[in-house]
ROVO-991038 format. One record per atom (N, C-alpha, C, O): z, x, y. Coordinates in steps of 0.05 Angstrom, whole numbers, padded with zeros to 5 digits, always signed. Atoms other than C-alpha are relative to their C-alpha. Example, Ala and Ser with C-alpha at 12.3 -4.5 7.8 and 13.67 -1.06 7.14 Angstrom:
BEGIN
+00000+00018-00024;+00156+00246-00090;+00000+00018+00024;+00013+00039+00024;-00001-00016-00024;+00143+00273-00021;+00014-00015+00022;+00018-00005+00044;
END
This chain:
BEGIN
-00002+00016-00030;+00000+00004+00009;+00002+00017+00018;+00016+00037+00016;+00011-00020-00026;-00022+00036+00069;+00012-00015+00025;+00014-00039+00031;-00016+00009-00044;+00010+00026+00146;-00021-00019+00008;-00020-00040+00021;+00021+00038-00021;-00054-00014+00161;+00009-00020-00014;+00029-00017+00000;-00001+00033+00010;-00040-00082+00127;-00008-00019+00004;+00011-00034-00003;-00006+00017-00019;-00061-00134+00157;+00002-00033-00014;-00013-00046-00028;-00003+00021+00005;-00027-00196+00153;+00000-00034+00019;+00009-00043+00040;+00004+00026-00021;-00055-00268+00160;+00013-00010+00025;+00037-00009+00019;-00013+00024-00025;-00029-00308+00228;+00011+00029+00009;+00034+00022+00016;-00016-00016-00009;-00002-00237+00249;-00018+00024+00005;-00012+00048+00000;+00016-00017-00006;-00063-00206+00275;+00009+00005+00038;+00019-00013+00052;-00007+00003-00034;-00052-00177+00357;-00044-00003+00000;-00064+00008-00011;+00026+00008-00009;-00117-00207+00382;+00009+00007+00038;+00026+00022+00047;-00004+00000-00021;-00123-00218+00455;+00019-00028+00011;+00015-00050+00001;-00013+00013-00009;-00072-00256+00496;-00007-00029+00004;-00031-00035-00002;+00014+00032-00010;-00084-00328+00514;-00005-00001+00027;-00003+00020+00040;+00004+00000-00024;-00098-00349+00577;+00013-00018+00017;+00014-00041+00008;-00023+00013-00014;-00051-00378+00630;-00022-00018+00005;-00045-00016-00001;+00008+00020-00009;-00060-00443+00663;-00020-00024-00016;-00030-00016-00037;+00008+00024+00013;-00093-00511+00639;-00030+00006-00002;-00045+00000-00021;+00034-00003+00002;-00164-00490+00661;-00018+00025-00008;-00043+00027-00007;-00009-00010+00009;-00147-00426+00631;-00013+00031+00030;-00014+00055+00025;+00002-00014-00029;-00168-00394+00717;+00009+00032-00004;+00021+00035-00025;-00024-00022-00008;-00138-00323+00732;+00012-00005+00021;+00011-00028+00032;-00023+00009-00031;-00092-00320+00792;-00007+00032+00007;+00001+00049-00009;+00004-00021-00020;-00116-00259+00842;+00027+00013+00002;+00042-00002+00015;-00019-00006-00009;-00059-00220+00847;+00004+00024+00037;-00005+00047+00038;+00011-00017-00024;-00053-00192+00930;+00017+00021-00009;+00034+00018-00027;-00003-00026+00002;-00038-00116+00936;+00020-00003+00018;+00020-00020+00035;-00016+00014-00032;+00022-00108+00981;+00003+00038-00006;+00009+00049-00027;+00003-00016-00001;+00011-00031+01015;+00025+00001+00025;+00023-00016+00043;-00014-00014-00010;+00072+00002+01053;-00015+00000+00031;-00039+00005+00035;+00015-00002-00029;+00067-00003+01136;-00012+00033+00007;-00034+00037+00018;-00003-00022-00004;+00081+00076+01138;-00011+00018-00039;-00010+00012-00063;+00015-00013+00032;+00046+00129+01084;+00009+00019-00002;-00003+00038-00012;-00016-00030-00001;+00103+00180+01094;+00005-00002-00033;+00004-00025-00041;-00003-00015+00020;+00117+00210+01026;+00028-00009+00001;+00042-00002+00020;-00023+00005-00006;+00184+00173+00999;+00022+00026-00012;+00015+00041-00031;-00017-00033+00001;+00254+00235+00999;+00010+00004-00014;+00029-00009-00021;-00020+00002+00027;+00274+00260+00944;+00029+00003+00001;+00038+00011+00022;-00029-00007-00006;+00352+00263+00924;-00004+00027+00002;-00023+00042-00002;-00008-00035+00011;+00383+00329+00922;+00002-00007-00028;+00008-00026-00043;+00005-00006+00036;+00370+00361+00857;+00039+00014-00004;+00057+00025+00009;-00038+00003+00014;+00442+00361+00812;+00000+00026-00003;-00019+00039-00012;-00028-00026+00003;+00484+00420+00811;-00022+00020-00023;-00032+00014-00044;+00012-00012+00029;+00449+00476+00772;+00019+00013-00011;+00042+00010-00003;-00005+00011+00029;+00465+00504+00702;+00022+00020+00007;+00044+00020-00005;-00025-00020+00000;+00504+00563+00731;+00021-00001+00022;+00039+00016+00023;-00025+00005-00011;+00548+00533+00782;+00017-00028-00025;+00039-00040-00028;-00017+00020+00029;+00567+00486+00722;+00015+00005-00027;+00032-00005-00041;-00016-00018+00018;+00577+00535+00677;+00023+00023+00008;+00032+00039-00009;-00014-00012-00004;+00623+00569+00720;+00032-00012+00010;+00053+00000+00016;-00017+00013-00006;+00667+00523+00735;+00008-00028-00028;+00020-00050-00025;-00004+00016+00018;+00668+00492+00666;+00009+00026-00016;+00015+00022-00040;-00012-00026+00020;+00692+00572+00641;+00026+00007+00018;+00045+00021+00010;-00022-00006-00020;+00740+00569+00712;+00022-00028-00028;+00043-00022-00040;-00024+00005+00010;+00770+00508+00673;+00012-00001-00011;+00036-00007-00009;-00020-00013+00027;+00776+00533+00603;+00016+00010+00006;+00038+00000+00001;-00026-00015-00002;+00814+00586+00627;+00026-00013+00014;+00049-00014+00005;-00029+00021+00004;+00861+00545+00657;+00014-00015+00001;+00034-00017+00016;+00001-00002+00029;+00861+00511+00601;+00024+00003-00018;+00045-00007-00024;-00014-00018+00019;+00879+00558+00559;+00029+00017+00017;+00052+00021+00009;-00035-00018-00012;+00928+00600+00615;+00032-00030+00001;+00055-00024+00005;-00017+00028-00002;+00970+00524+00616;+00004-00009-00028;+00027-00017-00033;-00010-00002+00033;+00973+00517+00543;+00023+00026-00014;+00045+00025-00026;-00016-00026+00006;+00994+00593+00533;+00034-00004+00008;+00055+00001-00003;-00038-00002-00026;+01058+00579+00591;+00010-00019-00022;+00028-00010-00036;-00006+00017+00026;+01066+00523+00538;+00019+00003-00018;+00043-00002-00020;-00008-00016+00021;+01070+00555+00482;+00015+00015-00002;+00028+00018-00023;-00020-00026+00004;+01111+00617+00504;+00027-00001+00012;+00042+00017+00018;-00029+00003-00014;+01172+00570+00536;+00008-00006-00031;+00031-00011-00036;
END
């Protein structure tokens, strides 16, 4: 049995037309008044910054656990 088995009544034909008489409704194109480009968001933090924060917080957590363990 292959993957392209056709099942009666389940074929992907053309979608039925909407409307009682099958007229196609024309969609109006909407364009902005200004053609300026959309400003981009600030890029997220760099990988280096995230790594420095992670290592710093990891060091603080290890230091705190060491102090708790030594008491």
